[in-house]
N, C-alpha and C positions, 0 to 999 in steps of 0.2 A: 948442567942438568942432564941426566942420562935419559936415553929414550924410554927406559923402563919407567922412570919417574914421570915423564911426560904422558906415557900411556896411562899410568895410574891416575894422574890428574885428569886425563881425558875421560876416565870412567867415573870419577867422583864429582867433577865440576859441572857436568850437564844438569844435575838437580838444581844447584844454586842458580844456574843460568836460566832454566825454565821458569822458576818462581819469579825471578826478577823481571824476566821478559813478560810474564803474564801480567804483573803489576803495571809495567809500562804500557802494555796493550790496553788495559782497562782505562787508563787515564788519557789515552790518546783520543782525539776527536769526540770528547764529551760522552764516551760510552757509559761511564758510571752514572751520569745524570739521567740518561734514558732508562737505565735499570731501575733507579729509584722511582722515577715517574711511573714505570710499569707496575712496581709493587704497590704504590699508592693507589693507582686506579683499581687494581684487583681488590685491595682492602676496602675501598669505598663501595664497590659493587656488592661485595659480600655483606657489608653492614646494611645496605639498602634492601637487599632481597631477603636475607635471613634476619628476622627481628629477634632480639634477645627474649628469652622466655619471660623475664620480669616485666619488660615493656609490653609484651603481648598480653600478659595478665592484666596490666593496667588498662590497656585499650579495651579488652573484653569487659572489665568492670565498669569503665566509663560508658560503654555502649549500653550495658544493661541498665545503668542508672538513667541514661537519657531515654531509653525505651520505657522505663517505668514511670517517668515524669511526663510522657507525651500525653496529648489529649486523647481520652478514651474513644474508641470507635465502636460502632454498633454492628460492625461486620464481624461476626464471631460464631463459631460452633465448637463444641467440645469434642476432642479426640476420644476414641474408645479407651476404656479403662485399661491401665497397664502401659499406656504410651506416655508421651510427654504431657505434663500437666500445664499446658498453656493453650491459649486460643489461637486458632489458625485463621488469619485474616486474609489469606490469599484467595486465588481463584479456585476453580474446581480441582479436586485431587486427581492426579493422573490415574488412568484406569488401572494400571498395574499395581498401584499403591492403595486402592480403595479398600476399605473394610466392608464387611458384610452388612453392618448396621447402617440404617438410613439417617440422614439429617432431616428432621421434620420440623416445620413451623406450624404452630397452632395459634391462630388469632382468636382471642376470647378464651384462652385456655384455662383461665381461672374461674370460669362460669360453671353452670350446672352440667351441661353436656360436655363442654370442653375439658373440664377436669377429669371426668371419667375416661375420655379419649386419651388424655395424657397418661393416665394410669396404665392403660393397655399398651401404649407405645413404649413406655418405659419398661414394662414387664417383658416386652418383646426384645429389648436390648437396643432400641434406637436412641439417637442423640436428639433431644427435644428442646426446642426454643419456644417459649410461650410469650406472646405479645398481648398485653392487656392494659387498658386504662383504669380498670377496677371500678368502672361506673356501676356495674351490676355484679361483677365477679368478686370473689372473696379470696384473700390470700390463704385463709384456713383450708381451702379446698386443695391446695397444692403445696402446703408447707412441708409435707413429709418428703418432698423431692428436693428441697433446697440445698441439701448437703451432698446430693448425688452429682458427681463430676460430669455426668451425661445430660444434666438438666441445666437450662439457663432461663432466667426470667427477665423480661424487659418491660418496664412500664412505658407504654407508648400508645398513642391514639392512631388507629389505622387511617384516619382521614388525613394524616400527614405521612409523606413517603418515608420509607425506611429501607436501608440496604443490608441484606443478609445473604449468606450462601447456604442454600438448602437444596434437598432433592424433591421434597414434597411440601405443599402448602394446603393445610386444612383451614379454610376461611369460615370461622364460626362467629366472628365478632359482630354482634348486633344486640343492643339492649332489648330485653323483653320484659322488664319490670313495669308494673303499672304506674301511671301518673294520671293526672287529671287531663284527659286528652282534649277537653274543650278549652283548656287554658291557652289562649293566644295561638290558635291552630296554624296561622300563617307563619309565625315565627318558628313553629315546630318543624316546618318543612325546610326552611332555609338556614336554620341555625342548629348547631350540634350542642350548644351549651345552654340547656334549659334546666330549671331547678328540678331536682329529683323529689318527687312527692310520693309517699307511700299511702295508699288508700286501703284501709282495712275493709274487708268484705267487698272488694271491687268485683265487677262482673266477671264471671268464670269463663268467658269465651276463650278462644284459642289465641295463638301468638299475635294475631292481628289485633285483637281486643286489648292485649296487654302492652302493645307497643307504646313507648313514650313519645313517639313521633319525632324524636331526634333520629329515628332510624333511617329517614330518607337520605341524609347525608352519609351515614355510615354505609348503607346499602349501595349507594351510587359511587361516591368518592372513595370510600374504603375499598370497595370491590375493584374499582379502577386502579387504585394503587397496588393492590395485591396482584392483579393481572399484569400490571407493568413489571412488577418484580419477577413474576413467573417467566415473562418474556425475556427479561434481561439475563436471568441465570439458567434458563431452560429447565425450569422445575414443573412438575405436574401439579395442577391446581384443582382443588375440590371446593365447590360452592355449596354451602348448606342453605338451600332455599326452603320453602315452606308450602304446606298444603293451602295456605291462604291465597296462593295464586289462582286457586279455583273459585275464590269468592264464596257466594251463596250458590252452590252448584245446582244445576238443573239436570245433571246426570249423576246416577247413583248405582254402584260405587264409582268413584272417580278414577279414570285411567289417565296415563300420562299424555295421551293425545287430545284430551279434552282441554279446550282453551279457556274455560272458566266463565264466570258470571260475576264480574267485579264492578262495583260502583266507583268510578275514578274520581268522583267529587264528594264522596261521603266523608263523614268525620273520622272514619277509621281506615281511610284508604292509603295513608302514608306508608304503612308497612307493606300492604298488598302491592301497590305500584312500585315501591322501592325494590322489592324482591323480584318483581317481573322485569324491571330494568336491569337488575343485577344478572338475571338469566340471559337477557339479551346481550349485555356486554360480554358475558362469558362465551356465548356462542359466536359472537362476532370475532373475538380474539382467536377462537378455535378455527373458524373458517378462513379468516383473513390473514392470520399470522401463524397458523399451524401450531398453536399452543395446545399441549395436552391438558384437557379439562375433564372434569366430572361434575355432574349436577345431581344433588339429592333433594327431594321434596319431603320434608319431615312432617309427619303428623304428630298429634298430641303425644308428648312424652312426659313421664313422671319418674320419680325415684329420689334417693337421698341427695342432699346438697341443693335441692330446689330452694329458691327464696321463700321464706315463711309466708310472706304476704304479697306475693307477686300477682295475685288476682286470677291466676289460672284455676280452673275448677277443682282439680285434685288437691293442690296445695291449700286452696281455700277451705274445702271440706275437712281436710285432715286437721289443719290448724284450728278451725272453729270447733270441731268435735273435741279436740284435746283441751281447749280452753272452756269447754262447757257452754259454748255459744250456739245459737241456732244455725243450721246449715242454710245458707242463702241460695235459693233457686230462682232464676230469672225466667219470667214468662211462665208457661204451663209446665215446664220441666220435661217436655217431650222431645226437645232437641236431642240429636244423637251426636256422639263423638266416639272416636276409637283411641284407645290408650295403650301405648307401648312402654315397656320398662326400658330404662336408659341403657342397660347392658346390651339389649337387643339392637337398639339404635347404633351404638358404637360398633358392634359387630358388622352391621350393614354398611356403615361408613367406611370401615377398613376394607371390606370386600370390594366395595365400589372403587376405592382408590387403587387397590392392587389389581383390579380387573382391567379388561380391555374395551369397555363400553362407556361411551360418553354419558348417556342418559338423555333426559332426566329419568330418575327412578323414584317411585313412591316408596318411602320407608316408614312403615307404620304397622300397627296391629289391626287386622280386619275385624277383630271382635268389636261389635257395636253395642253401645250402652246409651240409654236415655239418661238425662241428668237425675231423674228420680231413681233409676236403677243404680246409678253410681252412688247416690246418697245412701241407698240401702246397704251397699257393700261397705261403705265407710262406717255406717252404724253397726253392722255386724262385726267389724274389725275393732272398733274403738269403744263405742258407747251405744248400745241398743236403745237407750232412752233419749238420744239426741233428737231435738226437734227440728223441723224443716220450716223455713220461713220463705214465703213467696214474695217476689218483688217484680215490678214492671220490667219487661224486656227492653233491651237497648237497640239502637238503630243498626241495621245491616247484620244482625246476628245470624250466622248460617243455621239453617234448619237441620241439615244432615251433613255428616262428614264420615266417610269410610273409604279407605284406600283399596284400590285393586293392585295387588302386589304380584300379579302373574309374571310380569317382566323380571322383577327381582328374583323370584323363585327360579325362573328358567335360565337367566343369563348370569346371575350372581351366585346362585345356589344359596340364597338367604331367605329365611322366614323367621318371625319372632318365636321365641320358645317359652317366655315367661307370661303366665296369665295374670290378670288383674288381681285375683285373690292370692296369688303367690308373691307378687311384687309389692302390693300395698303394705303388708306388715313390715317390710324392710324400710319403707319410706316412713311409716309411722314411728318406728324405733328411732330413726334419725331425727325426726321432728320433736319427739318427746325429749330426746337428749338436749336439743338446742333450746327448747322452750323452758324446760324445768331443770336442766342440768343433770339428768340421770346419767349414770355411767354407761348405761346400756345403749348400744347402737351409735357410737360416736360417728360424727360426720366425716372424719378423716379416713375412715377405713374403706378400702375399695370393696365394692359390692359384687364383683364379678364371680367370686368364688362362692357366693352365698346362694346362688340360684342355679 
């Protein structure tokens, strides 16, 4: 073999030598085994960290099914329209993500005043939760909101605790329908579940007279539960108290600093003392636990959606006049009351809640009427030929009732705008519709734009 041939072999053979040498290198000292082990580990890590899309969809579907079959929770509020259509059961929304609308709880929101308040809150764009046991409230009052994603209705009794996440609490829950208040009066104080009895032509006095005396537990235990909720979630709390805390007043008109003249052992004292205790609890939570609270003392209020036979004087007179029955006046008819239209009251409640003053504030119309003067207005509005029937007065009936609203004017910028002769026809139209079925003046229509 010539040197040239050797040289050529030297240029061609190194390729075959390097491949063969590489194979030998891989099989020495179990190097191939370690390479395979490394590849297996990498593949395993990849499969664990990156889930295939089909498996991810299966997991997501199974989670949604499990979520939909879970036990319903009462912690819920609706997100603003245009967002996700589901309930948020978490804690407070981070400040940066908060919407401008408020989350508002209204206890007793299907009742007379509560339903009108709900109308205003919904019109403002708030997310509203109504809690009501429908003892005196009516679903018809709020049925027009049921399909609104910003509205939620919970059938619940406030004497039992409830967990919700809201920014504001309007505590209106308290039955004011008439019952036979002499029926087992001890049980009425300690028990919330007494038979509901409608008494036609019942005494026309104010909220205190109309109480069914299941109110004591509602006023005390219900208020305590709502204050506890406000403390837990750091919500602002508004208590709707009553002018009945003044009792049969010796001061006229009544100012907020007047302590009242209440008979604590009278047959009609359950509502009075219950509301006085509710005010005490509210102020104790404010002073001791720094809870934001507001207190409103509501005077006689009238308007659409009142119970037809709840025993209060305006609803009594209107229902009796429409049914061609005598207007029942108790005593000599010289007792005085002040009557505010429901839209004025709702405006005052909202101004109080949004303001910076605790109260209490009198919310009422200082226009004062005797019962005979009120009967004359009802006659002029409905039936000039309606007769008046006098009956004996009842125990502890206040002789005079008129609010001093100077503080509300000065600090809240609020005063009533609707006179009795302006508001009464709207109430009559609603009552006529519910009694006779007229198409005029349906009870579901909000009255705020009418006055």
